[in-house]
C-alpha positions in Angstrom: -0.2 0.1 0.0 1.3 3.3 -1.0 1.5 6.2 0.9 -1.9 7.7 -1.4 -3.7 4.7 -0.1 -2.6 4.9 3.6 -3.7 7.7 4.0 -6.8 7.3 2.0 -7.3 4.3 4.7 -6.4 6.4 8.2 -9.1 9.0 7.2 -12.0 6.9 7.0 -11.1 5.0 10.0 -10.4 8.2 11.2 -13.8 9.9 10.8 -15.5 6.6 11.3 -13.9 6.4 14.8 -14.9 9.8 15.7 -18.2 9.7 14.0 -18.7 6.4 16.4 -17.1 8.6 19.3 -14.6 5.5 20.1 -10.8 6.9 18.9 -9.5 3.3 19.7 -12.2 1.6 18.2 -10.0 -0.8 15.3 -11.7 -1.0 12.1 -11.7 -5.2 10.8 -9.5 -6.3 8.2 -13.0 -6.7 6.7 -13.3 -2.5 6.6 -9.2 -2.0 5.5 -10.6 -4.5 2.5 -14.0 -2.4 2.1 -12.3 1.4 2.1 -9.7 -0.6 -0.2 -12.6 -1.5 -2.5 -14.1 2.2 -2.6 -10.3 3.3 -3.2 -10.0 0.8 -6.4 -13.5 1.9 -7.7 -12.4 5.4 -8.0 -14.6 6.6 -4.8 -13.2 9.8 -4.2 -12.4 10.4 -0.5 -14.9 13.5 0.1 -17.9 11.1 -0.8 -16.7 8.2 1.4 -16.6 10.7 4.5 -20.3 12.5 3.3 -21.4 8.3 3.0 -20.0 7.4 6.5 -21.6 10.9 7.8 -24.8 10.4 6.4 -24.9 6.9 7.9 -25.0 7.9 11.0 -26.7 10.9 10.9 -29.7 8.3 9.7 -28.4 6.0 12.4 -29.6 8.8 14.9 -32.7 9.9 13.9 -33.5 6.4 14.1 -33.3 6.6 17.6 -30.7 4.1 18.0 -28.1 5.7 20.0 -27.8 2.5 22.4 -26.9 0.4 18.8 -23.5 0.8 18.1 -22.4 1.0 14.3 -19.8 -1.3 14.6 -18.1 -1.4 10.9 -18.2 -0.1 7.4 -20.3 -2.0 5.5 -23.5 -0.5 7.9 -22.4 2.6 6.2 -21.4 1.1 3.1 -24.7 1.9 0.6 -24.7 5.7 2.4 -21.4 5.9 0.7 -22.0 4.7 -2.5 -25.5 7.2 -2.4 -23.2 10.0 -2.4 -20.5 9.1 -5.0 -23.5 8.7 -7.5 -24.3 11.9 -6.6 -20.9 13.0 -7.2 -20.7 11.3 -10.8 -24.2 12.5 -11.8 -23.0 16.3 -10.7 -20.0 15.9 -13.0 -21.6 14.4 -15.0 -23.8 17.0 -15.9 
C-alpha cells in the first residue's frame, strides 16, 4: 500500500472513529478491505466521508443510539449513494 492509499484508509478510519465516539475502535480486516474496494472503484475520499456522516445521521435519527455502528459495511450504501450523486453532478 502506497502513502496515498494509506492516507485514504487512515482518514476514513479516523472519521469513522470520530463519528462512533470511540477513538480506540479498530477497524476489522473486512472494513479495511471495503475501504480498498472503495478506493479501487474510484470513490473520492470526500464522498466516502460524506457517506459515513450520512449513515451516522440516519442511524441517530432512528433513535438507535444504544446500538453502536460496528463496521463500515453499515455505511456502505450511503457511501455508494454519495458517489452516485457526485458522478451525476460531474456528468451534468
